[in-house]
NUGUVEX-994543 format. One record per residue (C-alpha): residue in three letters; y, x, z. Coordinates in nm, 4 decimals. Example, Ala and Ser with C-alpha at 12.3 -4.5 7.8 and 13.67 -1.06 7.14 Angstrom:
REM residues 2
keke:Ala	yy:-0.4500	xx:1.2300	zz:0.7800
keke:Ser	yy:-0.1060	xx:1.3670	zz:0.7140
This chain:
REM residues 262
keke:Unk	yy:-9.2272	xx:-3.6343	zz:4.2500
keke:Unk	yy:-8.9777	xx:-3.7426	zz:4.5295
keke:Unk	yy:-9.2191	xx:-3.4569	zz:4.7933
keke:Unk	yy:-9.2316	xx:-3.2128	zz:4.4918
keke:Unk	yy:-8.8428	xx:-3.2110	zz:4.4448
keke:Unk	yy:-8.7415	xx:-3.1579	zz:4.7893
keke:Unk	yy:-9.0406	xx:-2.8935	zz:4.8021
keke:Unk	yy:-8.8501	xx:-2.7095	zz:4.5460
keke:Unk	yy:-8.5469	xx:-2.7592	zz:4.7299
keke:Unk	yy:-8.6611	xx:-2.6412	zz:5.0602
keke:Unk	yy:-8.7764	xx:-2.3164	zz:4.8652
keke:Unk	yy:-8.4182	xx:-2.2926	zz:4.6853
keke:Unk	yy:-8.5352	xx:-2.3674	zz:4.3914
keke:Unk	yy:-8.2879	xx:-2.6397	zz:4.3008
keke:Unk	yy:-7.9420	xx:-2.6988	zz:4.3531
keke:Unk	yy:-7.8484	xx:-2.8380	zz:4.6688
keke:Unk	yy:-7.8083	xx:-3.2695	zz:4.7552
keke:Unk	yy:-7.5577	xx:-3.4032	zz:4.6664
keke:Unk	yy:-7.4803	xx:-3.6821	zz:4.9281
keke:Unk	yy:-7.3723	xx:-4.0210	zz:4.8696
keke:Unk	yy:-6.9806	xx:-4.1547	zz:4.9381
keke:Unk	yy:-7.1377	xx:-4.3395	zz:5.1984
keke:Unk	yy:-7.4407	xx:-4.1512	zz:5.3545
keke:Unk	yy:-7.4275	xx:-4.3199	zz:5.7627
keke:Unk	yy:-7.5563	xx:-4.6016	zz:5.5116
keke:Unk	yy:-7.8257	xx:-4.3887	zz:5.3918
keke:Unk	yy:-7.9383	xx:-4.2064	zz:5.6602
keke:Unk	yy:-7.9872	xx:-4.5641	zz:5.8621
keke:Unk	yy:-8.2487	xx:-4.6785	zz:5.5608
keke:Unk	yy:-8.5794	xx:-4.5716	zz:5.6650
keke:Unk	yy:-8.6975	xx:-4.4233	zz:5.3273
keke:Unk	yy:-8.4033	xx:-4.1893	zz:5.3895
keke:Unk	yy:-8.4989	xx:-4.0967	zz:5.7202
keke:Unk	yy:-8.8331	xx:-4.0537	zz:5.5982
keke:Unk	yy:-8.7463	xx:-3.8177	zz:5.3259
keke:Unk	yy:-8.4773	xx:-3.5896	zz:5.5541
keke:Unk	yy:-8.8065	xx:-3.5530	zz:5.7517
keke:Unk	yy:-8.9734	xx:-3.4231	zz:5.4936
keke:Unk	yy:-8.7525	xx:-3.2229	zz:5.3633
keke:Unk	yy:-8.6946	xx:-3.0550	zz:5.7279
keke:Unk	yy:-9.0778	xx:-2.9837	zz:5.7492
keke:Unk	yy:-9.1137	xx:-2.8441	zz:5.4406
keke:Unk	yy:-8.8288	xx:-2.6302	zz:5.4476
keke:Unk	yy:-8.9251	xx:-2.4900	zz:5.8049
keke:Unk	yy:-9.2546	xx:-2.4454	zz:5.6403
keke:Unk	yy:-9.1269	xx:-2.2523	zz:5.3211
keke:Unk	yy:-8.9649	xx:-2.0254	zz:5.5197
keke:Unk	yy:-9.2403	xx:-1.8874	zz:5.6360
keke:Unk	yy:-9.4302	xx:-1.8335	zz:5.3672
keke:Unk	yy:-9.3448	xx:-1.4969	zz:5.3200
keke:Unk	yy:-9.4617	xx:-1.4135	zz:5.6428
keke:Unk	yy:-9.7608	xx:-1.6003	zz:5.6359
keke:Unk	yy:-9.9013	xx:-1.4862	zz:5.2700
keke:Unk	yy:-9.8676	xx:-1.1194	zz:5.4357
keke:Unk	yy:-10.0860	xx:-1.1954	zz:5.7555
keke:Unk	yy:-10.3152	xx:-1.3413	zz:5.5334
keke:Unk	yy:-10.3169	xx:-1.0433	zz:5.3260
keke:Unk	yy:-10.3920	xx:-0.8313	zz:5.6285
keke:Unk	yy:-10.6560	xx:-1.0303	zz:5.7867
keke:Unk	yy:-10.8148	xx:-1.0139	zz:5.4053
keke:Unk	yy:-10.8045	xx:-0.6208	zz:5.4043
keke:Unk	yy:-10.9435	xx:-0.6329	zz:5.7216
keke:Unk	yy:-11.2029	xx:-0.8491	zz:5.6278
keke:Unk	yy:-11.2878	xx:-0.6173	zz:5.3008
keke:Unk	yy:-11.2955	xx:-0.3361	zz:5.4937
keke:Unk	yy:-11.5179	xx:-0.4774	zz:5.7477
keke:Unk	yy:-11.7806	xx:-0.6286	zz:5.5323
keke:Unk	yy:-11.7812	xx:-0.3037	zz:5.3085
keke:Unk	yy:-11.8479	xx:-0.0934	zz:5.6181
keke:Unk	yy:-12.0953	xx:-0.3017	zz:5.7502
keke:Unk	yy:-12.3221	xx:-0.3470	zz:5.4104
keke:Unk	yy:-12.2256	xx:-0.0291	zz:5.2121
keke:Unk	yy:-12.5710	xx:0.0588	zz:5.2387
keke:Unk	yy:-12.6913	xx:-0.2735	zz:5.1465
keke:Unk	yy:-12.5080	xx:-0.2507	zz:4.8077
keke:Unk	yy:-12.1270	xx:-0.2948	zz:4.8745
keke:Unk	yy:-12.0166	xx:0.0913	zz:4.7569
keke:Unk	yy:-12.1405	xx:-0.0516	zz:4.3951
keke:Unk	yy:-11.8631	xx:-0.2969	zz:4.4511
keke:Unk	yy:-11.6141	xx:-0.0118	zz:4.5879
keke:Unk	yy:-11.7078	xx:0.2212	zz:4.3006
keke:Unk	yy:-11.7501	xx:-0.0501	zz:4.0223
keke:Unk	yy:-11.3913	xx:-0.1564	zz:4.0812
keke:Unk	yy:-11.1691	xx:0.1095	zz:4.0564
keke:Unk	yy:-11.3635	xx:0.2123	zz:3.7425
keke:Unk	yy:-11.3129	xx:-0.0954	zz:3.5801
keke:Unk	yy:-10.9654	xx:-0.0960	zz:3.6497
keke:Unk	yy:-10.9454	xx:0.2851	zz:3.5303
keke:Unk	yy:-11.1239	xx:0.1708	zz:3.2235
keke:Unk	yy:-10.8916	xx:-0.1221	zz:3.1396
keke:Unk	yy:-10.6035	xx:0.1209	zz:3.1803
keke:Unk	yy:-10.7176	xx:0.3244	zz:3.0136
keke:Unk	yy:-10.7784	xx:0.1115	zz:2.6921
keke:Unk	yy:-10.4580	xx:-0.0511	zz:2.6953
keke:Unk	yy:-10.2626	xx:0.3098	zz:2.6775
keke:Unk	yy:-10.4624	xx:0.3688	zz:2.3950
keke:Unk	yy:-10.3231	xx:0.1060	zz:2.2333
keke:Unk	yy:-10.0248	xx:0.1387	zz:2.2719
keke:Unk	yy:-10.0341	xx:0.4451	zz:2.1508
keke:Unk	yy:-10.1983	xx:0.3381	zz:1.8320
keke:Unk	yy:-9.9181	xx:0.0623	zz:1.7806
keke:Unk	yy:-9.6419	xx:0.3015	zz:1.8208
keke:Unk	yy:-9.8062	xx:0.5203	zz:1.5235
keke:Unk	yy:-9.8675	xx:0.2459	zz:1.3261
keke:Unk	yy:-9.5367	xx:0.1302	zz:1.3704
keke:Unk	yy:-9.3395	xx:0.0845	zz:1.0234
keke:Unk	yy:-8.9637	xx:0.1362	zz:1.0046
keke:Unk	yy:-8.7321	xx:-0.0671	zz:0.8702
keke:Unk	yy:-8.6025	xx:0.2692	zz:0.6577
keke:Unk	yy:-8.8574	xx:0.3581	zz:0.5489
keke:Unk	yy:-8.9738	xx:0.3673	zz:0.2086
keke:Unk	yy:-9.3113	xx:0.4931	zz:-0.0460
keke:Unk	yy:-9.2892	xx:0.8610	zz:-0.1567
keke:Unk	yy:-9.3312	xx:0.9288	zz:-0.5272
keke:Unk	yy:-9.6754	xx:0.9524	zz:-0.6571
keke:Unk	yy:-9.8196	xx:1.3290	zz:-0.6919
keke:Unk	yy:-9.7761	xx:1.4412	zz:-0.9883
keke:Unk	yy:-10.1711	xx:1.5575	zz:-1.0603
keke:Unk	yy:-10.4538	xx:1.3038	zz:-0.9254
keke:Unk	yy:-10.8171	xx:1.5046	zz:-0.9564
keke:Unk	yy:-11.1074	xx:1.3091	zz:-0.8338
keke:Unk	yy:-11.4677	xx:1.4199	zz:-0.7027
keke:Unk	yy:-11.7433	xx:1.2211	zz:-0.7236
keke:Unk	yy:-12.0833	xx:1.3727	zz:-0.5039
keke:Unk	yy:-12.4168	xx:1.3338	zz:-0.6587
keke:Unk	yy:-12.7434	xx:1.3190	zz:-0.4800
keke:Unk	yy:-12.9549	xx:1.2045	zz:-0.7374
keke:Unk	yy:-12.9333	xx:1.0990	zz:-1.1269
keke:Unk	yy:-13.0051	xx:0.6901	zz:-1.0705
keke:Unk	yy:-12.7584	xx:0.3999	zz:-1.1187
keke:Unk	yy:-12.5832	xx:0.4515	zz:-0.7255
keke:Unk	yy:-12.4088	xx:0.7797	zz:-0.9361
keke:Unk	yy:-12.3580	xx:0.6182	zz:-1.2337
keke:Unk	yy:-12.1861	xx:0.3057	zz:-1.0610
keke:Unk	yy:-11.9454	xx:0.5658	zz:-0.8855
keke:Unk	yy:-11.8838	xx:0.7847	zz:-1.2041
keke:Unk	yy:-11.7687	xx:0.4767	zz:-1.4059
keke:Unk	yy:-11.5523	xx:0.4191	zz:-1.1273
keke:Unk	yy:-11.3922	xx:0.7307	zz:-1.1470
keke:Unk	yy:-11.3272	xx:0.6767	zz:-1.5477
keke:Unk	yy:-11.1399	xx:0.3896	zz:-1.3678
keke:Unk	yy:-10.9569	xx:0.5793	zz:-1.2233
keke:Unk	yy:-10.7709	xx:0.7096	zz:-1.5108
keke:Unk	yy:-10.7316	xx:1.0578	zz:-1.3243
keke:Unk	yy:-10.6406	xx:1.4264	zz:-1.4285
keke:Unk	yy:-10.9668	xx:1.5334	zz:-1.3745
keke:Unk	yy:-11.3254	xx:1.4074	zz:-1.2701
keke:Unk	yy:-11.5851	xx:1.6516	zz:-1.1224
keke:Unk	yy:-11.9206	xx:1.5716	zz:-1.0702
keke:Unk	yy:-12.0213	xx:1.7649	zz:-0.7508
keke:Unk	yy:-12.3819	xx:1.8644	zz:-0.5609
keke:Unk	yy:-12.4611	xx:2.0154	zz:-0.3013
keke:Unk	yy:-12.7582	xx:2.2232	zz:-0.3246
keke:Unk	yy:-12.9079	xx:2.1980	zz:-0.0404
keke:Unk	yy:-13.2642	xx:2.1963	zz:-0.1989
keke:Unk	yy:-13.2322	xx:2.4248	zz:-0.4818
keke:Unk	yy:-13.5852	xx:2.3004	zz:-0.6629
keke:Unk	yy:-13.4167	xx:1.9599	zz:-0.5965
keke:Unk	yy:-13.0714	xx:2.0752	zz:-0.7326
keke:Unk	yy:-13.2304	xx:2.2612	zz:-1.0745
keke:Unk	yy:-13.4444	xx:1.9552	zz:-1.1568
keke:Unk	yy:-13.1126	xx:1.7641	zz:-1.1078
keke:Unk	yy:-12.8928	xx:1.9795	zz:-1.3637
keke:Unk	yy:-13.2340	xx:1.9661	zz:-1.6063
keke:Unk	yy:-13.1734	xx:1.5972	zz:-1.6328
keke:Unk	yy:-12.8197	xx:1.5380	zz:-1.6239
keke:Unk	yy:-12.8370	xx:1.7549	zz:-1.9316
keke:Unk	yy:-13.0423	xx:1.4883	zz:-2.1194
keke:Unk	yy:-12.8157	xx:1.2239	zz:-2.0316
keke:Unk	yy:-12.4978	xx:1.1211	zz:-2.1696
keke:Unk	yy:-12.2515	xx:1.1649	zz:-1.9438
keke:Unk	yy:-11.9250	xx:1.3376	zz:-2.0644
keke:Unk	yy:-11.8269	xx:1.5328	zz:-1.7339
keke:Unk	yy:-12.0626	xx:1.8512	zz:-1.6314
keke:Unk	yy:-12.2236	xx:1.8835	zz:-1.3379
keke:Unk	yy:-12.1503	xx:2.1526	zz:-1.0785
keke:Unk	yy:-12.3778	xx:2.2639	zz:-0.8918
keke:Unk	yy:-12.3000	xx:2.4435	zz:-0.5516
keke:Unk	yy:-12.4816	xx:2.6605	zz:-0.3345
keke:Unk	yy:-12.5105	xx:2.5785	zz:0.0713
keke:Unk	yy:-12.7394	xx:2.8704	zz:0.1989
keke:Unk	yy:-12.6855	xx:2.7445	zz:0.5568
keke:Unk	yy:-12.7878	xx:2.3749	zz:0.4459
keke:Unk	yy:-12.5110	xx:2.2609	zz:0.5926
keke:Unk	yy:-12.3661	xx:1.9535	zz:0.3776
keke:Unk	yy:-12.0992	xx:1.8482	zz:0.5243
keke:Unk	yy:-11.9115	xx:2.2144	zz:0.5731
keke:Unk	yy:-11.9855	xx:2.2970	zz:0.2276
keke:Unk	yy:-11.8630	xx:1.9758	zz:0.1138
keke:Unk	yy:-11.5608	xx:2.0520	zz:0.2791
keke:Unk	yy:-11.5301	xx:2.4177	zz:0.1288
keke:Unk	yy:-11.5459	xx:2.2824	zz:-0.2089
keke:Unk	yy:-11.3311	xx:2.0027	zz:-0.1937
keke:Unk	yy:-11.0556	xx:2.2025	zz:0.0120
keke:Unk	yy:-11.0300	xx:2.4388	zz:-0.2937
keke:Unk	yy:-10.8772	xx:2.1659	zz:-0.5141
keke:Unk	yy:-10.6060	xx:2.0520	zz:-0.2089
keke:Unk	yy:-10.2562	xx:2.1757	zz:-0.3613
keke:Unk	yy:-9.9253	xx:2.0206	zz:-0.1985
keke:Unk	yy:-9.8416	xx:1.8457	zz:-0.5333
keke:Unk	yy:-10.2480	xx:1.7081	zz:-0.6174
keke:Unk	yy:-10.3734	xx:1.4116	zz:-0.4520
keke:Unk	yy:-10.7863	xx:1.4610	zz:-0.4388
keke:Unk	yy:-10.9969	xx:1.1197	zz:-0.4296
keke:Unk	yy:-11.3767	xx:1.2087	zz:-0.3151
keke:Unk	yy:-11.5768	xx:0.9235	zz:-0.4450
keke:Unk	yy:-11.9450	xx:0.8919	zz:-0.2653
keke:Unk	yy:-12.2022	xx:0.6645	zz:-0.3735
keke:Unk	yy:-12.4149	xx:0.4328	zz:-0.1030
keke:Unk	yy:-12.7051	xx:0.2754	zz:-0.1950
keke:Unk	yy:-12.6752	xx:-0.0644	zz:0.0056
keke:Unk	yy:-13.0322	xx:-0.1323	zz:0.1123
keke:Unk	yy:-13.1832	xx:-0.4980	zz:0.1768
keke:Unk	yy:-13.3306	xx:-0.5432	zz:0.5138
keke:Unk	yy:-13.3177	xx:-0.3589	zz:0.8508
keke:Unk	yy:-13.6586	xx:-0.1217	zz:0.7825
keke:Unk	yy:-13.5364	xx:-0.0140	zz:0.4092
keke:Unk	yy:-13.1984	xx:0.0667	zz:0.6027
keke:Unk	yy:-13.4266	xx:0.2898	zz:0.8858
keke:Unk	yy:-13.5889	xx:0.4302	zz:0.6333
keke:Unk	yy:-13.2795	xx:0.5867	zz:0.4517
keke:Unk	yy:-13.0439	xx:0.8207	zz:0.5998
keke:Unk	yy:-12.6556	xx:0.7905	zz:0.6409
keke:Unk	yy:-12.5515	xx:1.1132	zz:0.5125
keke:Unk	yy:-12.2361	xx:0.9175	zz:0.3883
keke:Unk	yy:-12.0899	xx:0.8314	zz:0.6954
keke:Unk	yy:-12.0908	xx:1.2103	zz:0.8454
keke:Unk	yy:-11.8910	xx:1.2889	zz:0.5098
keke:Unk	yy:-11.6198	xx:1.0296	zz:0.5157
keke:Unk	yy:-11.4976	xx:1.2082	zz:0.8748
keke:Unk	yy:-11.5171	xx:1.5307	zz:0.7359
keke:Unk	yy:-11.3500	xx:1.4250	zz:0.4268
keke:Unk	yy:-11.0829	xx:1.2277	zz:0.5878
keke:Unk	yy:-10.9548	xx:1.4377	zz:0.8450
keke:Unk	yy:-10.8303	xx:1.6652	zz:0.5154
keke:Unk	yy:-10.4989	xx:1.6514	zz:0.4167
keke:Unk	yy:-10.4157	xx:1.4856	zz:0.0924
keke:Unk	yy:-10.7614	xx:1.3611	zz:0.0024
keke:Unk	yy:-10.8535	xx:1.0476	zz:0.0034
keke:Unk	yy:-11.2390	xx:0.9153	zz:0.0481
keke:Unk	yy:-11.3837	xx:0.6215	zz:-0.1083
keke:Unk	yy:-11.7772	xx:0.4742	zz:-0.0401
keke:Unk	yy:-11.8568	xx:0.3008	zz:-0.4204
keke:Unk	yy:-12.1463	xx:0.0870	zz:-0.2932
keke:Unk	yy:-12.4385	xx:-0.0276	zz:-0.5055
keke:Unk	yy:-12.6362	xx:-0.2751	zz:-0.3860
keke:Unk	yy:-13.0325	xx:-0.2614	zz:-0.4262
keke:Unk	yy:-13.1973	xx:-0.6244	zz:-0.5296
keke:Unk	yy:-13.4545	xx:-0.7233	zz:-0.2529
keke:Unk	yy:-13.8474	xx:-0.7635	zz:-0.2754
keke:Unk	yy:-13.8794	xx:-0.9615	zz:-0.5804
keke:Unk	yy:-13.5678	xx:-0.9453	zz:-0.7089
keke:Unk	yy:-13.5421	xx:-0.7184	zz:-1.0884
keke:Unk	yy:-13.4016	xx:-0.3416	zz:-1.0189
keke:Unk	yy:-13.1858	xx:-0.1679	zz:-1.2772
keke:Unk	yy:-13.3470	xx:0.1736	zz:-1.3628
keke:Unk	yy:-13.1740	xx:0.4613	zz:-1.5365
keke:Unk	yy:-13.3437	xx:0.5705	zz:-1.8948
keke:Unk	yy:-13.3048	xx:0.9017	zz:-1.9665
keke:Unk	yy:-13.2231	xx:0.9734	zz:-2.3012
keke:Unk	yy:-13.4875	xx:1.2409	zz:-2.4351
keke:Unk	yy:-13.3759	xx:1.5575	zz:-2.6516
């Protein structure tokens, strides 16, 4: 502890030593003489720390250059390329996080805006099944001004069959069929929903998503909802909500939709 304190004093971290009233008697003792000797040695060493660090850095740099030049073709080139790329990547990630934090900051003076007078809900229908009924039920729970069940007719034959089945089931919302001549589902949905967007209207798009149990079953079915979410989420005054429907696993009872014959 005494040596550590003397080292800090030599480096200039502590206040100067306050000598007692009779320094002569203290200096004549062996312990005080040893402490003073250690202090002088450490002070001399600390004064040369900066120069010693600089010399060490130069020697390390020279050694690095020699190793890189001598072993460049034997694999040193990977280190030369990887380290700058890693530093650049980390700096870019840091800047990205910084920009995101700036955009997400909440000012103390901020207040919630009043709700828009109109709220319309669009339910995207792919098939008439339990997942679609679950989304329609949730749309009614939102109690909007209007509910639109919309099907993008990428396949005209399937659209006609869906319309025929829809008319036989007691659903209080008409099915709107939207043509997609170029079979571009995201672009057609964006255009159809964009017609409902107005400054005084908040539009909510509900997308039924079937949650399949097991990796293989998820691979067998497409992930169209992810692309639709990305397109619609970028639109102004449009909110996208995924309505999940969990399918039962193998051996479990699965609910089915029973159409009304008429």
